[in-house]
py3Dmol code that shows the C-alpha trace and the ligand (Angstrom):
import py3Dmol

protein = """\
ATOM      1  CA  MET A   1      12.076 -13.892  18.042  1.00  0.00           C
ATOM      2  CA  TYR A   2       8.723 -12.274  17.176  1.00  0.00           C
ATOM      3  CA  LYS A   3       7.855 -14.798  14.479  1.00  0.00           C
ATOM      4  CA  LYS A   4       7.065 -17.483  17.060  1.00  0.00           C
ATOM      5  CA  LYS A   5       4.591 -15.120  18.741  1.00  0.00           C
ATOM      6  CA  ILE A   6       2.475 -14.683  15.619  1.00  0.00           C
ATOM      7  CA  ASP A   7      -0.936 -16.375  15.679  1.00  0.00           C
ATOM      8  CA  MET A   8      -1.032 -17.723  12.128  1.00  0.00           C
ATOM      9  CA  SER A   9      -4.810 -18.123  12.294  1.00  0.00           C
ATOM     10  CA  ARG A  10      -5.323 -14.369  12.777  1.00  0.00           C
ATOM     11  CA  LEU A  11      -2.983 -12.817  10.226  1.00  0.00           C
ATOM     12  CA  PRO A  12      -3.948  -9.459   8.757  1.00  0.00           C
ATOM     13  CA  LYS A  13      -5.332  -9.978   5.244  1.00  0.00           C
ATOM     14  CA  HIS A  14      -4.041  -6.672   3.948  1.00  0.00           C
ATOM     15  CA  ILE A  15      -1.042  -4.666   5.168  1.00  0.00           C
ATOM     16  CA  ALA A  16      -0.357  -1.195   3.765  1.00  0.00           C
ATOM     17  CA  PHE A  17       3.080   0.421   4.052  1.00  0.00           C
ATOM     18  CA  ILE A  18       4.198   4.053   4.079  1.00  0.00           C
ATOM     19  CA  MET A  19       7.894   3.585   3.363  1.00  0.00           C
ATOM     20  CA  ASP A  20       9.332   6.673   5.028  1.00  0.00           C
ATOM     21  CA  GLY A  21      12.890   7.511   6.030  1.00  0.00           C
ATOM     22  CA  ASN A  22      14.868   6.657   2.903  1.00  0.00           C
ATOM     23  CA  GLY A  23      16.318  10.171   2.621  1.00  0.00           C
ATOM     24  CA  ARG A  24      17.375  10.369   6.255  1.00  0.00           C
ATOM     25  CA  TRP A  25      18.818   6.844   6.122  1.00  0.00           C
ATOM     26  CA  ALA A  26      21.009   7.869   3.180  1.00  0.00           C
ATOM     27  CA  GLN A  27      22.007  11.222   4.659  1.00  0.00           C
ATOM     28  CA  ALA A  28      23.047   9.520   7.909  1.00  0.00           C
ATOM     29  CA  ARG A  29      25.522   7.590   5.743  1.00  0.00           C
ATOM     30  CA  GLY A  30      26.779  10.697   3.962  1.00  0.00           C
ATOM     31  CA  GLN A  31      24.997   9.646   0.762  1.00  0.00           C
ATOM     32  CA  GLN A  32      22.519  11.245  -1.630  1.00  0.00           C
ATOM     33  CA  ARG A  33      18.810  10.730  -0.935  1.00  0.00           C
ATOM     34  CA  SER A  34      18.507   8.588  -4.066  1.00  0.00           C
ATOM     35  CA  TYR A  35      20.841   6.041  -2.487  1.00  0.00           C
ATOM     36  CA  GLY A  36      18.201   5.594   0.230  1.00  0.00           C
ATOM     37  CA  HIS A  37      15.463   4.991  -2.342  1.00  0.00           C
ATOM     38  CA  ILE A  38      17.567   2.306  -4.038  1.00  0.00           C
ATOM     39  CA  ALA A  39      18.033   0.590  -0.657  1.00  0.00           C
ATOM     40  CA  GLY A  40      14.327   1.139   0.017  1.00  0.00           C
ATOM     41  CA  ALA A  41      13.370  -0.683  -3.162  1.00  0.00           C
ATOM     42  CA  ASP A  42      15.374  -3.719  -1.935  1.00  0.00           C
ATOM     43  CA  THR A  43      13.481  -3.539   1.356  1.00  0.00           C
ATOM     44  CA  LEU A  44      10.203  -3.457  -0.550  1.00  0.00           C
ATOM     45  CA  GLU A  45      11.168  -6.665  -2.320  1.00  0.00           C
ATOM     46  CA  ALA A  46      12.297  -8.355   0.897  1.00  0.00           C
ATOM     47  CA  THR A  47       9.068  -7.318   2.632  1.00  0.00           C
ATOM     48  CA  LEU A  48       7.019  -8.701  -0.239  1.00  0.00           C
ATOM     49  CA  ARG A  49       8.847 -12.043   0.047  1.00  0.00           C
ATOM     50  CA  CYS A  50       8.358 -12.153   3.813  1.00  0.00           C
ATOM     51  CA  ALA A  51       4.639 -11.324   3.551  1.00  0.00           C
ATOM     52  CA  THR A  52       4.197 -13.985   0.847  1.00  0.00           C
ATOM     53  CA  LYS A  53       5.934 -16.621   2.979  1.00  0.00           C
ATOM     54  CA  LEU A  54       3.726 -15.772   5.939  1.00  0.00           C
ATOM     55  CA  GLY A  55       0.589 -16.081   3.806  1.00  0.00           C
ATOM     56  CA  ILE A  56      -0.590 -12.452   3.838  1.00  0.00           C
ATOM     57  CA  PRO A  57      -2.856 -12.191   0.761  1.00  0.00           C
ATOM     58  CA  TYR A  58      -2.606  -8.406   0.074  1.00  0.00           C
ATOM     59  CA  VAL A  59       0.081  -5.753   0.532  1.00  0.00           C
ATOM     60  CA  THR A  60       0.093  -2.141  -0.647  1.00  0.00           C
ATOM     61  CA  PHE A  61       3.187   0.087  -0.821  1.00  0.00           C
ATOM     62  CA  TYR A  62       3.095   3.890  -1.109  1.00  0.00           C
ATOM     63  CA  ALA A  63       5.925   4.516  -3.573  1.00  0.00           C
ATOM     64  CA  PHE A  64       5.189   7.928  -5.096  1.00  0.00           C
ATOM     65  CA  SER A  65       2.537  10.494  -4.234  1.00  0.00           C
ATOM     66  CA  THR A  66       0.950  13.032  -6.572  1.00  0.00           C
ATOM     67  CA  GLU A  67       2.892  15.627  -4.550  1.00  0.00           C
ATOM     68  CA  ASN A  68       6.272  13.892  -4.990  1.00  0.00           C
ATOM     69  CA  TRP A  69       6.646  15.469  -8.476  1.00  0.00           C
ATOM     70  CA  ASN A  70       7.709  18.582  -6.533  1.00  0.00           C
ATOM     71  CA  ARG A  71      10.880  16.913  -5.255  1.00  0.00           C
ATOM     72  CA  PRO A  72      14.247  17.711  -6.902  1.00  0.00           C
ATOM     73  CA  GLN A  73      14.254  16.440 -10.502  1.00  0.00           C
ATOM     74  CA  SER A  74      17.159  14.031  -9.884  1.00  0.00           C
ATOM     75  CA  GLU A  75      15.256  12.373  -7.041  1.00  0.00           C
ATOM     76  CA  VAL A  76      12.060  12.141  -9.119  1.00  0.00           C
ATOM     77  CA  ASN A  77      14.097  10.529 -11.914  1.00  0.00           C
ATOM     78  CA  THR A  78      15.543   7.954  -9.507  1.00  0.00           C
ATOM     79  CA  LEU A  79      12.064   7.013  -8.300  1.00  0.00           C
ATOM     80  CA  LEU A  80      10.700   6.754 -11.849  1.00  0.00           C
ATOM     81  CA  ASP A  81      13.708   4.639 -12.905  1.00  0.00           C
ATOM     82  CA  LEU A  82      13.367   2.381  -9.867  1.00  0.00           C
ATOM     83  CA  MET A  83       9.691   1.838 -10.548  1.00  0.00           C
ATOM     84  CA  LEU A  84      10.340   1.018 -14.188  1.00  0.00           C
ATOM     85  CA  LYS A  85      13.174  -1.352 -13.282  1.00  0.00           C
ATOM     86  CA  HIS A  86      10.999  -3.173 -10.752  1.00  0.00           C
ATOM     87  CA  LEU A  87       8.123  -3.495 -13.183  1.00  0.00           C
ATOM     88  CA  GLU A  88      10.444  -5.357 -15.514  1.00  0.00           C
ATOM     89  CA  GLU A  89      11.690  -7.827 -12.921  1.00  0.00           C
ATOM     90  CA  ASN A  90      10.879 -11.501 -12.766  1.00  0.00           C
ATOM     91  CA  ILE A  91       9.865 -11.418  -9.137  1.00  0.00           C
ATOM     92  CA  PHE A  92       6.175 -11.284 -10.081  1.00  0.00           C
ATOM     93  CA  MET A  93       5.970 -14.374 -12.266  1.00  0.00           C
ATOM     94  CA  ASN A  94       8.593 -16.309 -10.273  1.00  0.00           C
ATOM     95  CA  ASN A  95       6.729 -15.777  -7.028  1.00  0.00           C
ATOM     96  CA  ASP A  96       3.120 -15.914  -8.252  1.00  0.00           C
ATOM     97  CA  VAL A  97       2.572 -12.229  -7.398  1.00  0.00           C
ATOM     98  CA  LYS A  98      -0.391 -10.353  -8.834  1.00  0.00           C
ATOM     99  CA  PHE A  99       0.561  -6.736  -9.495  1.00  0.00           C
ATOM    100  CA  LEU A 100      -1.839  -3.829  -9.182  1.00  0.00           C
ATOM    101  CA  LEU A 101      -0.977  -0.211  -9.793  1.00  0.00           C
ATOM    102  CA  ILE A 102      -3.133   2.272  -7.938  1.00  0.00           C
ATOM    103  CA  GLY A 103      -2.702   5.890  -8.956  1.00  0.00           C
ATOM    104  CA  ASP A 104      -3.286   8.432 -11.672  1.00  0.00           C
ATOM    105  CA  LEU A 105      -2.311   6.443 -14.752  1.00  0.00           C
ATOM    106  CA  GLU A 106      -3.444   9.237 -17.080  1.00  0.00           C
ATOM    107  CA  ASN A 107      -0.843  11.725 -15.863  1.00  0.00           C
ATOM    108  CA  MET A 108       2.171   9.467 -15.864  1.00  0.00           C
ATOM    109  CA  PRO A 109       5.075   9.046 -18.301  1.00  0.00           C
ATOM    110  CA  ASP A 110       3.978   6.791 -21.196  1.00  0.00           C
ATOM    111  CA  ASN A 111       6.646   4.134 -20.575  1.00  0.00           C
ATOM    112  CA  LEU A 112       5.617   3.745 -16.941  1.00  0.00           C
ATOM    113  CA  ARG A 113       1.897   3.602 -17.757  1.00  0.00           C
ATOM    114  CA  ASN A 114       2.439   1.025 -20.506  1.00  0.00           C
ATOM    115  CA  ALA A 115       4.741  -1.130 -18.358  1.00  0.00           C
ATOM    116  CA  SER A 116       2.253  -0.991 -15.468  1.00  0.00           C
ATOM    117  CA  ILE A 117      -0.717  -1.967 -17.623  1.00  0.00           C
ATOM    118  CA  GLN A 118       1.264  -4.792 -19.243  1.00  0.00           C
ATOM    119  CA  LEU A 119       2.375  -6.153 -15.881  1.00  0.00           C
ATOM    120  CA  MET A 120      -1.147  -6.000 -14.447  1.00  0.00           C
ATOM    121  CA  ASP A 121      -2.355  -7.991 -17.415  1.00  0.00           C
ATOM    122  CA  LYS A 122       0.515 -10.495 -17.323  1.00  0.00           C
ATOM    123  CA  THR A 123       0.095 -11.205 -13.601  1.00  0.00           C
ATOM    124  CA  LYS A 124      -3.702 -11.083 -13.377  1.00  0.00           C
ATOM    125  CA  ASN A 125      -4.061 -14.819 -12.699  1.00  0.00           C
ATOM    126  CA  ASN A 126      -1.247 -15.031 -10.118  1.00  0.00           C
ATOM    127  CA  LYS A 127      -2.488 -16.183  -6.761  1.00  0.00           C
ATOM    128  CA  ALA A 128       0.091 -16.223  -3.934  1.00  0.00           C
ATOM    129  CA  ILE A 129      -0.227 -12.542  -3.050  1.00  0.00           C
ATOM    130  CA  THR A 130      -1.536  -9.302  -4.530  1.00  0.00           C
ATOM    131  CA  MET A 131       0.946  -6.451  -4.399  1.00  0.00           C
ATOM    132  CA  ALA A 132      -0.481  -3.010  -5.017  1.00  0.00           C
ATOM    133  CA  VAL A 133       1.925  -0.152  -5.590  1.00  0.00           C
ATOM    134  CA  ALA A 134       0.543   3.334  -5.077  1.00  0.00           C
ATOM    135  CA  PHE A 135       2.362   5.420  -7.674  1.00  0.00           C
ATOM    136  CA  ASN A 136       1.278   8.935  -8.628  1.00  0.00           C
ATOM    137  CA  TYR A 137      -1.368   8.328  -5.963  1.00  0.00           C
ATOM    138  CA  SER A 138      -3.040  10.407  -3.288  1.00  0.00           C
ATOM    139  CA  SER A 139      -6.354   9.872  -1.537  1.00  0.00           C
ATOM    140  CA  ARG A 140      -7.630  13.298  -2.526  1.00  0.00           C
ATOM    141  CA  TRP A 141      -6.844  12.559  -6.183  1.00  0.00           C
ATOM    142  CA  GLU A 142      -8.611   9.180  -5.871  1.00  0.00           C
ATOM    143  CA  LEU A 143     -11.721  10.650  -4.195  1.00  0.00           C
ATOM    144  CA  ALA A 144     -11.982  13.431  -6.777  1.00  0.00           C
ATOM    145  CA  TYR A 145     -11.596  10.854  -9.584  1.00  0.00           C
ATOM    146  CA  VAL A 146     -14.256   8.559  -8.093  1.00  0.00           C
ATOM    147  CA  THR A 147     -16.612  11.510  -7.553  1.00  0.00           C
ATOM    148  CA  ARG A 148     -16.283  12.461 -11.241  1.00  0.00           C
ATOM    149  CA  GLN A 149     -17.024   8.865 -12.289  1.00  0.00           C
ATOM    150  CA  ILE A 150     -20.096   8.594 -10.048  1.00  0.00           C
ATOM    151  CA  ALA A 151     -21.366  12.019 -11.156  1.00  0.00           C
ATOM    152  CA  ASP A 152     -20.995  10.919 -14.761  1.00  0.00           C
ATOM    153  CA  GLU A 153     -23.033   7.747 -14.124  1.00  0.00           C
ATOM    154  CA  VAL A 154     -25.790   9.854 -12.517  1.00  0.00           C
ATOM    155  CA  LYS A 155     -25.697  12.271 -15.458  1.00  0.00           C
ATOM    156  CA  ARG A 156     -26.062   9.411 -17.932  1.00  0.00           C
ATOM    157  CA  GLY A 157     -29.029   8.065 -15.962  1.00  0.00           C
ATOM    158  CA  GLU A 158     -27.213   4.839 -14.983  1.00  0.00           C
ATOM    159  CA  LEU A 159     -27.268   5.550 -11.265  1.00  0.00           C
ATOM    160  CA  ASN A 160     -29.937   7.054  -9.039  1.00  0.00           C
ATOM    161  CA  ILE A 161     -28.514   9.760  -6.793  1.00  0.00           C
ATOM    162  CA  ASN A 162     -30.323   8.295  -3.752  1.00  0.00           C
ATOM    163  CA  ASP A 163     -28.634   4.945  -4.314  1.00  0.00           C
ATOM    164  CA  ILE A 164     -25.134   6.338  -3.742  1.00  0.00           C
ATOM    165  CA  SER A 165     -23.799   4.599  -0.631  1.00  0.00           C
ATOM    166  CA  ALA A 166     -20.454   3.811   0.950  1.00  0.00           C
ATOM    167  CA  GLU A 167     -20.488   0.588  -1.109  1.00  0.00           C
ATOM    168  CA  THR A 168     -20.907   2.615  -4.321  1.00  0.00           C
ATOM    169  CA  ILE A 169     -17.802   4.593  -3.434  1.00  0.00           C
ATOM    170  CA  ASP A 170     -15.901   1.424  -2.451  1.00  0.00           C
ATOM    171  CA  SER A 171     -16.729  -0.175  -5.760  1.00  0.00           C
ATOM    172  CA  HIS A 172     -15.218   2.729  -7.706  1.00  0.00           C
ATOM    173  CA  MET A 173     -11.984   3.058  -5.749  1.00  0.00           C
ATOM    174  CA  ALA A 174      -8.618   2.043  -7.193  1.00  0.00           C
ATOM    175  CA  THR A 175      -8.472  -0.533  -4.385  1.00  0.00           C
ATOM    176  CA  ARG A 176     -11.880  -2.075  -5.189  1.00  0.00           C
ATOM    177  CA  THR A 177     -10.506  -5.575  -5.774  1.00  0.00           C
ATOM    178  CA  MET A 178      -8.871  -5.726  -2.335  1.00  0.00           C
ATOM    179  CA  PRO A 179     -10.219  -5.759   1.209  1.00  0.00           C
ATOM    180  CA  ASN A 180      -9.471  -2.616   3.224  1.00  0.00           C
ATOM    181  CA  PRO A 181      -6.121  -2.718   5.072  1.00  0.00           C
ATOM    182  CA  ASP A 182      -6.261  -4.341   8.500  1.00  0.00           C
ATOM    183  CA  LEU A 183      -2.901  -2.875   9.393  1.00  0.00           C
ATOM    184  CA  LEU A 184      -1.080   0.216   8.163  1.00  0.00           C
ATOM    185  CA  ILE A 185       2.621   0.468   8.947  1.00  0.00           C
ATOM    186  CA  ARG A 186       4.528   3.743   8.662  1.00  0.00           C
ATOM    187  CA  THR A 187       8.287   3.742   9.155  1.00  0.00           C
ATOM    188  CA  GLY A 188      10.544   6.756   9.714  1.00  0.00           C
ATOM    189  CA  GLY A 189       9.061   8.177  12.917  1.00  0.00           C
ATOM    190  CA  GLU A 190       6.310  10.445  11.538  1.00  0.00           C
ATOM    191  CA  GLN A 191       2.769   9.781  12.732  1.00  0.00           C
ATOM    192  CA  ARG A 192       0.505  10.823   9.884  1.00  0.00           C
ATOM    193  CA  LEU A 193      -1.236   9.318   6.848  1.00  0.00           C
ATOM    194  CA  SER A 194       0.070  11.785   4.242  1.00  0.00           C
ATOM    195  CA  ASN A 195      -2.894  11.508   1.863  1.00  0.00           C
ATOM    196  CA  PHE A 196      -2.672   7.682   1.681  1.00  0.00           C
ATOM    197  CA  LEU A 197      -5.768   5.424   1.643  1.00  0.00           C
ATOM    198  CA  LEU A 198      -7.763   7.851   3.803  1.00  0.00           C
ATOM    199  CA  TRP A 199     -11.091   6.223   2.910  1.00  0.00           C
ATOM    200  CA  GLN A 200      -9.828   2.642   3.146  1.00  0.00           C
ATOM    201  CA  THR A 201      -8.095   3.008   6.545  1.00  0.00           C
ATOM    202  CA  ALA A 202     -11.257   4.060   8.419  1.00  0.00           C
ATOM    203  CA  TYR A 203     -10.907   0.976  10.669  1.00  0.00           C
ATOM    204  CA  SER A 204      -7.278   0.017  10.073  1.00  0.00           C
ATOM    205  CA  GLU A 205      -4.906  -0.439  12.955  1.00  0.00           C
ATOM    206  CA  LEU A 206      -2.064   2.076  12.640  1.00  0.00           C
ATOM    207  CA  TYR A 207       1.488   1.113  13.542  1.00  0.00           C
ATOM    208  CA  PHE A 208       4.283   3.677  13.634  1.00  0.00           C
ATOM    209  CA  THR A 209       7.948   2.855  14.053  1.00  0.00           C
ATOM    210  CA  ASP A 210      11.067   5.065  14.188  1.00  0.00           C
ATOM    211  CA  THR A 211      12.966   2.547  12.035  1.00  0.00           C
ATOM    212  CA  TYR A 212      13.888   4.014   8.653  1.00  0.00           C
ATOM    213  CA  TRP A 213      12.404   2.074   5.760  1.00  0.00           C
ATOM    214  CA  PRO A 214      15.723   0.635   4.441  1.00  0.00           C
ATOM    215  CA  ASP A 215      16.294  -0.899   7.916  1.00  0.00           C
ATOM    216  CA  PHE A 216      12.802  -2.419   8.116  1.00  0.00           C
ATOM    217  CA  ASP A 217      13.531  -6.160   8.041  1.00  0.00           C
ATOM    218  CA  ASP A 218      11.530  -9.367   8.527  1.00  0.00           C
ATOM    219  CA  GLU A 219      11.829  -9.093  12.295  1.00  0.00           C
ATOM    220  CA  CYS A 220      10.316  -5.582  12.179  1.00  0.00           C
ATOM    221  CA  LEU A 221       7.376  -6.938  10.181  1.00  0.00           C
ATOM    222  CA  TYR A 222       6.827  -9.816  12.625  1.00  0.00           C
ATOM    223  CA  LYS A 223       6.919  -7.337  15.519  1.00  0.00           C
ATOM    224  CA  ALA A 224       4.282  -5.119  13.857  1.00  0.00           C
ATOM    225  CA  ILE A 225       2.015  -8.127  13.280  1.00  0.00           C
ATOM    226  CA  VAL A 226       2.353  -9.258  16.910  1.00  0.00           C
ATOM    227  CA  ASP A 227       1.477  -5.721  18.028  1.00  0.00           C
ATOM    228  CA  TYR A 228      -1.551  -5.726  15.699  1.00  0.00           C
ATOM    229  CA  GLN A 229      -2.726  -9.061  17.068  1.00  0.00           C
ATOM    230  CA  GLY A 230      -2.611  -7.646  20.597  1.00  0.00           C
ATOM    231  CA  ARG A 231      -5.215  -5.026  19.760  1.00  0.00           C
ATOM    232  CA  GLN A 232      -8.959  -5.358  20.045  1.00  0.00           C
ATOM    233  CA  ARG A 233     -10.703  -4.269  16.831  1.00  0.00           C
ATOM    234  CA  ARG A 234     -14.108  -2.887  17.700  1.00  0.00           C
ATOM    235  CA  PHE A 235     -15.446  -1.384  14.449  1.00  0.00           C
ATOM    236  CA  GLY A 236     -17.629   1.026  16.437  1.00  0.00           C
ATOM    237  CA  LYS A 237     -18.912  -1.588  18.908  1.00  0.00           C
ATOM    238  CA  THR A 238     -18.114  -1.766  22.636  1.00  0.00           C
ATOM    239  CA  GLY A 239     -15.279  -3.877  24.001  1.00  0.00           C
ATOM    240  CA  GLU A 240     -17.816  -6.084  25.811  1.00  0.00           C
ATOM    241  CA  GLN A 241     -19.771  -6.764  22.615  1.00  0.00           C
ATOM    242  CA  VAL A 242     -16.606  -7.743  20.757  1.00  0.00           C
ATOM    243  CA  SER A 243     -15.417 -10.020  23.598  1.00  0.00           C
ATOM    244  CA  GLU A 244     -18.841 -11.694  23.631  1.00  0.00           C
ATOM    245  CA  GLU A 245     -18.749 -12.246  19.848  1.00  0.00           C
ATOM    246  CA  ASN A 246     -15.273 -13.806  20.016  1.00  0.00           C
ATOM    247  CA  LYS A 247     -16.198 -16.368  22.726  1.00  0.00           C
TER     248      LYS A 247
END
"""
ligand_1 = """\
24
FPP
C 9.741 8.465 1.655
O 11.027 8.633 2.192
C 9.818 7.546 0.548
C 9.461 7.851 -0.725
C 8.923 9.153 -1.132
C 9.611 6.878 -1.785
C 9.445 5.445 -1.416
C 10.010 4.614 -2.449
C 10.761 3.495 -2.272
C 11.002 2.879 -0.975
C 11.373 2.798 -3.373
C 10.520 2.819 -4.542
C 10.396 1.527 -5.117
C 9.739 1.391 -6.243
C 9.522 0.059 -6.792
C 9.235 2.588 -6.932
P 11.668 10.072 2.211
O 12.523 10.223 1.035
O 10.606 11.103 2.363
O 12.552 9.984 3.483
P 12.887 11.168 4.496
O 11.610 11.462 5.227
O 13.922 10.546 5.345
O 13.387 12.318 3.692
"""
view = py3Dmol.view(width=600, height=400)
view.addModel(protein, "pdb")
view.setStyle({"model": 0}, {"cartoon": {"style": "trace"}})
view.addModel(ligand_1, "xyz")
view.setStyle({"model": 1}, {"stick": {}})
view.zoomTo()
view.show()
C-alpha cells in the first residue's frame, strides 16, 4: 500500500535503526527476552533485504550498546551468539552487502572482533548496500575515542589545533565512510536516541513508531519512508529559502 507512494527519486541514502521492543514482544508471548532478540535478528535480515531491493545505499542497525553489558548474562550471551552467527552467514556475499562494524572493537570478545574484521575485509568490495552494525557502540564512547585520536595527532605535531573543524571530527568517526543518516527509525514506542549517532543525526529526520522491532515489516519501512518524504528538510535555512531552491 505504502510502496506505491514512495518517490523513488528521493529515497533516503542512509537509514539508521534503533531496534527496540524485542523484550516486550517476547514477554507479550509468554517467552524469554532472548526469544525476542532471535526474532529481531530475522527482522534485521528482512529489513536489509527490503532496503537493498529499494536501492537504499546505507543502513545502520544499533545491535548492542556499551551499556548493554549490564543486562542479565544470559541475554548478553544470546546477543553475542546472534551477532557471531550472523557474521558467519552467506547473506553478505550472496547479496553484495558490504559489512561495517562500528563500535569499540578493542573491548570485545576475541572471536567477535576477529569475525568482524574478517567480514569487513571479505565484503569490502561489495556494492549493492553498506550495512553497518553498531555493536559495543555508544556515541559518548565514539566521541571520547575520536577526541583521544585528534589529541594524539596534535601532540605529535601532525595537526594544528586551530585546524580542528567539524570535518576533522567527521573524518575520524567510526561512520566516516558513510553519509550521515537522512532518516532514523526507532521502534518500540520510546522517543529518545539512547546514545546512538548523536553527532551524525544533527540533521536527520526522526521517526518513532510503537511497533515492536520483531513486527517491523516491509510495509512499516515503506510507511516510514513516505513519512520522511513528506517532510521539508531545512538544514538551518528558512522554509521559503528551501522551497525556492527546490523550484
Ligand atoms: C532493544 O530491545 C534491542 C536490543 C538491545 C538488541 C537489538 C538486537 C537485535 C534486534 C538482534 C541482534 C542481531 C544481531 C545480528 C546482533 P529491548 O530488549 O530493549 O526491548 P524492550 O525495550 O522491549 O525490553
